[in-house]
N, C-alpha and C positions, 0 to 999 in steps of 0.2 A: 625478121631479117637475120640472115646467117652471119654469125660473128666469127671472126678469125680465131683459130685455136693455135697459137704459136708453138707451144711445147709439143703438142700432138703432131702438128705438121712437120716440125723439124725432125722429130724422131722417125716418122714414116719416110721422109725424104732421105735421111741418113741410111736407113735400112735399104732403100731402093738403090741408092748410089753405091753402097757396099756390094750389092748383088752384082754390079757390073765389074767388080774387081775380085773375082773368086780367089785369086792368088793371095789376097790379104786375109782370107779366112783363118789360116793357120796361126796368124799373129793376133787375131781378135777373138776367136771363139772361146767360150768358157772351157778351160782345160784345167782340171783339178790339180794336176801335178805342177803345171806351169804357174798357177796362182800361188800355190804353197811355196814355190821357189822365188816368189817376189814379183811376178807379172800381174800386178793388181788391177791394171786397166781392164783385164778380161772380165772382172766382176760386172762391169757395166757393158762393155762392147760385145760380150757374148750374146746378149739379148738382141743385138742388131744384125747378127749373122744368120743367114738362112741356107738350107741345104738343097732347095729346089724352088722352082718357080711357083708351084702350087703352095708350098710352105710359105713363101714370101707373100703371095697374094692373099691367102686366107688370114695370115697374121696381120698384115697391114690394113686390110679392110676392117677387121674386128677392132683393131687398135684405133683406127681413124674414127669409127663411129662412137665407141665408148669414150675415147679421149675427148672428142669434140663435145659430147654431152656433158662430160665432167667439167671441162673448162668453161662451158657456158653457164652451168648451174651451181658449181661448187668450186669457186676460185680459191677458197682457203685451203683446199687439199692439194693444190698443184705441186708445192714443194715436196710433200710426202710422196706423191704418186710418181712424179717425173724425175726426182733426184734420189730419194732414199729407198723407194720400193725395190728397184732393180738390184741395188746393193744388198738389201735385206734378203731378197730371194736367193741371190748367189751365196751369201754367207751361210744361210740356213741349209742350202744344198750341200755345201762343203761339210757342215757339221752333221747333218742328218742323213745324207745320202752318199757315203764314201764310195759306193759302188758305181756312182754316176761319174765317169771320168770326163766325158765331154757333153756339152749341152749347147744348143743353138736355137734362136728364135724368140719372137715377141709373145708367144702363146701364154707363158706364165705371167709376164708383165701385164698383158692386156686384161687378165682376170682381175687385177686390182681395181681399175676404174669400173669394170663391169659390176663387181660386187658393191662398190660404193654407190653407184648410180641406182642399182636395184634396191638396195636397202633404203636409200633416200626416198625412193618412190613409194615404199610401203608406208610412209607417214604422210602421204599426200591425200588427194581426193579418192573417191571410189575407183575410178578408172586407173589412176596411177597406182593405187594399192594392188589392184588385180594384175596389172602389167608387171609391177615389181616382183610380186610373189611368183608369177609365171616365169620370169627370168631366173629367179633363184631355183625353182624346181627344175627347169631345163638344165641349168648349170650343174645341179646336184646329179641329175641323170647322166649328163655327159661324163662327169668325173667318175661316177660309179662304173660306167661302161669301160672307161679307160683303165680303172683299177682292176676290174675283173678280167678283162680281155688282154690288157697290156698292148692295146692298139688304139690309134687315134679315132675318135668318134667323128671327126670332120675330114681330115686330110689323110689319105692312104699313105702308109709308110713305104719307103723303098725297100728293096730286098737285100740291102748291103749291111745288115746288122743294126739298123736303126730301131730304137725302142722309144716308147712314150716316156717323157720325163715327168712321171707322176709326182715325185717329191717336189720338183720345182713348181708344178701346177698347184699343188696343195699349199705351198708356201705363198704363192700369189693370192690364193683365196684367203689365207690367214692374214696377209698384209691388208688386203681390202677390207676384211671384216674388222680388223683392229682400227683402221683409220675411220671407217664408218661409225663404229661405236664411240670412238673418241669425239668425232664431230657432233654426234647426237648428244653426248654428255655435255660438251661445251655449249651447245644451243640450249639445253635444259637449264644450265647454270645462268645463262644470259637472260632467259625468259622468266625464270622463277621470281626474281625481284619484281618484275612487272605484274605478275599474277597476284602477288601478295599486297600490292598497293591498295589501300582502301578507296572505294569509289567516292568521289567527291559529290556531295549533294548540293544542288543549287536551289535557291528559293524561287518559287513561281512569282509572277508579276503581281498577284493579288495577295501574297502572303508577306506579312511584315514580321520582324523579329518579335514585336510585342504580342503577336497572335500565336506564336509557337509556345508550346508548353514544355518546360524543362523539368526533368525529374532527377 
């Protein structure tokens, strides 16, 4: 049964609604200079702004799929992914990519649930492991192409000076990796006491305490 993914759905709807008001882009887009001057909301809203229909559709489709899977299988990560991750991506872009004056789109943010879901799958059964590792290889290949060519591996860029936001994408991968490893660490800590419990031995119906030999 398909479960409702409220956070993912709300974010995708917000991006679609904003696309119908292009005049609001200048007030919402990630703008390094404006953020430094105090317009902090752009740290979050910049991820919801898109510069073309193709850009919007590709980002929303990817985010919807990855976000839905995450909310269905890994509810404990929702606060990190849907609240803190976009802020972390924007802050890291300000610190590590001063040359990136403007940025728009969900592409960096959607890499967070993609990485988390893929890494979670690598600890599942054989089919899940294969699919998880395949996703990570495809993601690594995509990022490598973008780094080497400075063009999008999925959506063609327009000819008006647009560039791929490599720093933001790498920040998204780093956020996803950090959250996934944290989740795995927490699960290991929770499971470890269970694995250390001694197995209880029960006496069979034909065995009495007097028949057991104690040394």
